[in-house]
Structure formats: structure tokens, C-alpha cells
Steps between C-alpha positions, in 0.01 A plus 500: 500500500719266708553502875801329652511407870851423623543357852200690625415486873279690734486497874302673775715567808717190522260256330548419135177465300685359202856487378703444183217534250650470152246532226433661165163626393450553127241696301220297340508251785269453801638418845333399831678561830371236740521435874304473818373808680793691641745335259601844352305499169382859537845601626672361190241666272559837668877452455441437131278806476764716664280599794722311745875464511675162516729416793749329279553435126418697188197548282561612142243613245556486126306632206657311212875525570467830684540498881223713650548742782317345802338836573324487160361150525163628626435640151502151355282326759145488630392320812189387691518381856281494818733741676492763224215730595277697270417864576157433629381866488540483119220382274563219255533761223749701706718205600527398136596849393754518785658165426543577125677828574793269575443205265390472139205291399571162356415478132128456455397661827384843604303627792164395359607146405660455844173595675316260270751225575433550872125486439467813721342750265234593754770559766726727297438802729467309827779542758714190544437499874147387413626205285502144633835333562450295185429806286816669636709194411359504146603865469854423618531215251353692209735796561798266502399285204396795278819699553752488220783336704740216419501373859180395678523414870198342677479408865205273599298625199175330591486654849136597577370370167207265478482220240379740234779738585755221479377402152522868400861515624598187317346621171685830540828312568446283195464803274753738650804297604639356180765766415597596855711387784248386760581406860226384741528432873247245621428188692169446321545289185202655328682833494810379322393189314600659169859579613771304320770537763474451878743610771450352851650718771534189721808429282671819623481472878 
């Protein structure tokens, strides 16, 4: 997959968050979108995901040489972010079943191996509303990483994770990012230290 950003800008009311972003994201590469709080990192990621519209410019998605319809990009992506909520009335078992009604499992994973990966075998039938914030974040990350998608979008992936959770996330990233297009929004170096390419939004003000 390839994503091409051409003169992308986004504004709220009359204030531009960023302008004239020209960049190309290529499959098999890892990218970190950097910037201070309020710089527009999450906004840019949501533009790339298709959940927000850009105020100017064009975003194009390619699979090989084929231009993808923007309405179908969601099929090719998985995402984990603090503002994406889980259905807390569901149990862990139910949220996994629900998620994978819309996505396929990545090769080597199924429901049982995902629960084992989370280390939450004893919480399989517990409602998510009873999970700690760190447990919920692990679930979000596991669902995103274990989905068979070419595009992986992560916003502040270590939110609510303790040191053990951070190490778990980094091990997961090491094993599941190699053949995908990965874009991470962060201002914490520990979250994106493995990314080969870095985009600083301060350059697009």
C-alpha cells in the first residue's frame, strides 16, 4: 500500500493547524508523526484514516498501481487510539468476536492465541467496564496488531501502559510491523524508537 498526501491542510474555524503537507507513505516502512501537544498529530492521523476530511489538498491511496476508492480504505487499515472507545458492556470474548466480524485475523492468530497474547485468559468472560485502563489499552493494541491489514495506525500507543505494558507493546511491534505500512503519532520517543522515518508537524505551520 502507498498513501500520497498532496498539499494537505486542516483548519478549525479560521485557524490552520497545518498546511501544505506533501508526503508519501510506503508499505514496509515505519513512520512517526511528531509534534508538541496540540500540534495536530491526531488530526493528521484521522485524515489519513479517512475519519476526518481535509480542508485543502488531496489524499490518494494505492494498492500496487491501483488507486483505491477512499470509501474502501477502512478495509485495509486497523487503528488503536485513546479516543477510540471499546464497547464496555461486552466481555473480552465478545469484543474479539465483534471486531473480527469486520476484519480477518493476521496469519498465525485466532481468538485463543489473541487472548493468550494479552495474558487475560482468566478475564475472557469479564465485561470490559471492569478492566483497568492499561488492560483496555492492551486490548485496543492487540485487536489492531492482530488484524490482517496492510495499514496500521497508532496514536499514543503506550497510553495507560506501565513499564511491563510498554515492553509488551514494543515486542508486539517488533514482531508484527515488518510487512506493513505503520504510522505512529507520539511525542514519547519510547513509543516510536523503531520508526525509520519521522515527520515533524512544526515544519508545516
